[in-house]
N, C-alpha and C positions, 0 to 999 in steps of 0.2 A: 456893341462894343466901345471899349474906353478909347479917351484920345490917346495918342501917342506921350508919351515921355522923355525929354530928355534933357541931363545935364551937364552945365559949364565947364569948363576943364578947371576954372577958376576958384568954382565950387566943390569939383570934386575933389583937389589937390589936399585943401587945409584937411576937409572932413577922414579920407584915407588914411593921412601924416594921424591923425587925431585919433583913429582907432586902431591904428597897427600901434603905437604907443603905450594905450590901453590896455593891448593885448599881451606888451611886455618888450616889443621892438626899441632898440635905440633908436633917438632923435636919429642920425643920420641914414639908420637902415631903412627905418618908415619914410625919408623923403627920399630915398632913391627908389625904393618899392612902389612908389606914389607916383614919381616921375615914371618910371617905367608903363605902367597901367594906362597911362593920363596919352603916351605919344604914339602905345599900339592903336588904343583907342579912338582919337582923334585920326591917326588912317583908316577908319576903317576897318582895324585887323580886331570882330570885337568879339571871337572865338580867344585873344587871350589877353582881355585889357580889362574893363570895370567892372565885367563879367565875373572873373576870377579873384575879384577882392576878400570874399567871404566863405565861396568854398575850398578855397586853394592855399590860400594866405592865411586870413583869419581862423579860420576849424584847420588849416596844417598847425597851426602852434597850440590850437585846444587840443589833436587828437595827438599831440604828443613827434609828430613828424617832424616841424619847426622846431628848431630852439630857438627862442627868440633874445636870448643873451648869447647864442655861437658867435664867436671871434672868425677870422680869418688869418689865418696862419702860410708862413712858407716855409717847405719842408727842407726845400734845397732851391739854388739857381748860381746863374751864370750870368753874365753880363747881358746876354739876348733873350734866355730862358727862366724861366720857373715852374717849378712845382708846389702846386700848393693846395693847404686843405681846409675845407669850409665851414666842418664843425658843424654839419649838418644844421648852420644858421639858415636864415633867409636866404633861397635863391637867386633872387633879384638882386638884390643888396651885394652878394658875394659874386656876380656874376657883373656890375658895375666895379668892384674891388679890384678882378682880376684884370677887366678888361685895363682901369686905370693902371695897373700896372705892367699891361703889356705895351701901352702907350707909353709911359716912360720908357720904358728899355727901348722904345722904335726911338724915341727925341734922342734919345744917347745913340745906340748904334745901329740906327738905321732899318732896323727890325725888332719884334719882340715878341716872343713866344710863352702862353700860360695853357697849362692843365690845372685843373682844379677836380680833385674825388671829395667824397663825403657833403655833396654837396643837396639844395634839391630844385626843383623846378622853376627854371629861368624866366618863365613867360616868352616873349617874342623875341628871338635870336638876332632877328634884324635890329633891335635896339643897340648893342654892344659892337656890331657891324659898321652902324652907323655913327657913331661915337667917331670911330679913326678917320670916317671920310668929313665929318665936322672939323679935322684936325689936319685935312692935306694930306690922309694916309689912304691905302686903303685896309678895308677890315675885315675878320673874319671872323666866325661866331661858330660851333659846334656843340652839341648836348646831345647826353642817351643812355640806356642804359640796357644795359645786356642782363636776362633773367636764366639764372643757373636751373631754373627748372619752369617748366612752364605755370604760367598766371592763369586766374580765369580771365583775364581777357589781351590783347598784344597784339602783335602785327609779325604776321609768318615770314619766316622765312619760304623762296619760291620752290616749291615744290614740297612743304613741309606739313606738317597737322598740327606742331605745337608751337605756339605762337612764344617767342624768347625774346624778340626784339620789343624795342621802344621804337617810336615814329622818329627819334635819329636827325633832327631838321640839320641844315646848311643854310646860314647865312652869308652873302658877300654884299659887300656895298663900297661903292667906287664915287667919289665926286667927281662933278663937273663945276664948269664954271659959271654958264647963265641956265645950263637946264639943271633938273635937282636932281642927285646922287641917284647912282643906279642902285637899287636895294633888293637883292636877290635874297628872300629867305621862304624858305621850303621845306617840309618835312621828308623823308623817304619812303614815307606810305603814301598811299593813294590821299588818304587826308589824314589828319592829324584827329587825335579822339577826340580834340575839342568841341572840334566843327562839327560832329556823331550828337554829343551832345548838345552844343547849339540849335542843331537842325530838332533836337527832340523835343528843348524846350521853347520852340517856335513852332511845336506841331506839324514838320515838316518834312515830306520823306527825300530821304537822299537818292544820291543819283547810282541806278547798279555798278555794283563794280569798285565801290567805296569799303565796303565788309561781307561778314560773310555771317550766319547765325551759327547755334550751337551745333548744327547739324555739317557745315562747312557748306551751307548754299548760298547763295547769293541773294542778299534782301536787300529790301530799300527802306525796312522801318527803323531806325535810329534805337529803339528800343530792343530791339534783338538782336542787335551785333554785336557778337562774340570777338572776333576775328576782323583786325582788316589786314587790309594786302598791299604786297610792294609797290612803291608809286611804279605805274606799268600795267599791274595786274598780272597777267599772264606772261609766259618767255614768248610768245607770239606777239605782244603789245611791249613787250621793254622790261616786265618784272625782272628780268635778271637784272638788268639795270640800277634800278631804284635798290635793290638787294644788293647789289655788290658798293653800292654809295652807302647804304647803313650800315655797312661793314667797314667801310672807310672810316666813319663817324667814329664805331666802336674802338678801333685802331687809335683814332688820335686824341679820344676821350676817356674813354674806362682802361683801355692798356696803357696808352703814353703816362697817363696820370698816376698810375698805382693801385686807381680803384679796382679792377680785375684782378684779382690777383687768392695767390693760395692761402689756406688758413686764415681766410676772414674774422673781423668780430662780428659772430654772429648777430648783435643788435643795431649793427648797420649795414645790413642786407634786406633789402626792400621785399618785406614779407606777401608770399602768396595767401591765399585760402586757409591754409596749413601752417601757417608761421613761416618765417626764416630761413631759406633753404638753400644748400650748398651741391654743386653737383658730383660725384663720385668722385674726381682729381681732387677735391678739396677747395676747388674755385667757386670763387663768388664775387659779387662786384659790390664792393661799399658805398652806398647813396649811390645820386646821380652826379656823372660827371660832364666836365666839359673843357671847352678847346677855346683861346682865342687866339688872333692873331692881326698885328698890327705892320705895314711895311710903308715905308716912309718914300713918296715917289722922286723926292730930287735926289735921290740914290741912282736916278737912270738918266737924268735930265730933269728939263725946267717944266714946273710945276704948273704954269700956266699953259705950255706948248700940251702938257697931258690931259688938260680937262677942256683946251679947247678941241683935241681929238676927242673925247667921250661926246661933248657935244655935238658933233658934227657923226659919229657914230649913232646916238639917238636920233637926230635930226633924219638920216638915210634911214632907217627903221620906221619910222612913222611919215616918212613918203611913199612908202609901199600901199598900193591902188586896195583898202580895207574890203574885207570880202562881205558879199551882201549882207545888210541887217547891221554891222558896223560903221562907227563914225571913223576909225583911225588905227591905227597898229597902236598901242601900248608897252612900253618896254616895264620892266622890275620895277617899282616904288613910283612908278609915274601918277599911276589912278590915287594910293596912296596918297601923296603928294597934295593934290589937288581936294582929297578927301580932307583932309587936316586944315585946309584952308577954308573950306567951306564949316566944319563943324567947329573950328574954334567961334565962328559969326552966328552959329544958330545951335549949337551945344553937342553933346553925342547924346545919341537914340539909346534910350532906357526899356527891354523890352518888361513884361509884365514880373516875371520873375525875378528877373536884377533887380526894379524896381522894391521887392517886397525884400529881398535879401535886405539890401542897403537900409531900408526904412528899418528892419528890424537889428540891425547894428545900430542904426543911429539912437534907437528904444533903449536898448541893452550896456551901451557906451554914453549914453547919453550927449551923443554928438550932435548939433543941427544940424540938419537934411533940406537942402533946397532942391526939387525937381521943377522940371516946366513944364506944363499943359500947354499944347498948342494942338488945336483941331485941324 
C-alpha cells in the first residue's frame, strides 16, 4: 500500500487558481473558488473540497455546464433584498458574490436577503453562512434544484418512487466570543451524493439507510445507489421532517428566485438521460438556485452579550456526560474547527484518485504541483 498523500493549503491555493484561470475563469472567480475549496477541506469536509476541483469545476467548464465567462447580475432589489442571476457561471464564485451582497445590505439595513437563479453547484453551504459569522452576524445559506421530470439519480420524496429533489442543503452560522462559530451545514437527504461518491472512491460500503438501488431496495454498495432517501429515511424515523425541510429549501431557492418558472429556457434546464425535461404544466427550473441571508446581531442587543450566551450554550452542551465510547459532546462546527487547526499544520489528506486527478491537471495545464508523502 502506498504512503498517504497530503497537500498544504498554501500549495493548493495557487495551484487551483492557476488551473481555473487556464480553464477560463476570471482571476477573482478563480480566487473565490479556490478559497471555498481550501476552507472546506481544511475543516475535514472532504466530500465538498479539494476532490471536487477536477470533476465538478474544471470538467464543469469543459463539459459546457459552467460558463467560465459568466458574470452575475441583479434582476431586482430593495434595500433589504435582491433577486439575482448567476448566468450559468462558476457556482462557488457566484455564491461568494451573492453572500457579499447580502452582507452589504445587512450592514446598511440590519438584514440582507439574496436569491440567485441560473447558477451552478456552490460547494459547502457552510462557507457562505460563516462569512456572516466573521462579521458578527448570523448567516444562512441554502441551495437546491427541483427536477420537473425524474433524473437517473436523486432524492425521493417521502413515499414516492421518482427522484425529484436534490439534496437541498441548509447552513446556519452563529458567532461565538471565545468558542468557534456554531456552523450547521446539513443536507436534507440522509447523505449528500458527494459522500456516496467519496465512499466509492475509498472502496468503503455506505451505511444502510442512505440510499436505494435501481430496484428501490436498501443497499450498502455506493456504486449501486440510484436513489437517496430524505433525512430520517422512513416516516417512522422522521423522514417526513427531511422531506419537509427539502421543500422549504426549494421554496426559498427555486421558487423565490424565480428559477422554477413557467415556460423556462430549455437550455438552462438541467437535463436527465432524455435531455431537458419540462413538466406538463410548463414549469421547470432554470439552473441551480440559492438563498443567502445575513442578520446583524446588534439590532437585538449588545453583540458581545449575545456571543457570550452562544459560548455558554456550547459549553453547556459540552458538559453533558458523553455516551460510552465518546470523549465529549460536540456541537456543529466544533470538530471542523479543530480539524482545520490540525490540517493547517499537517496538510490536507489526498486519496489516490484525487491525487491522480490533481496530477492530471498539473500535466494538462502545466501548473507545478507538490504533494507530501508521509508514512
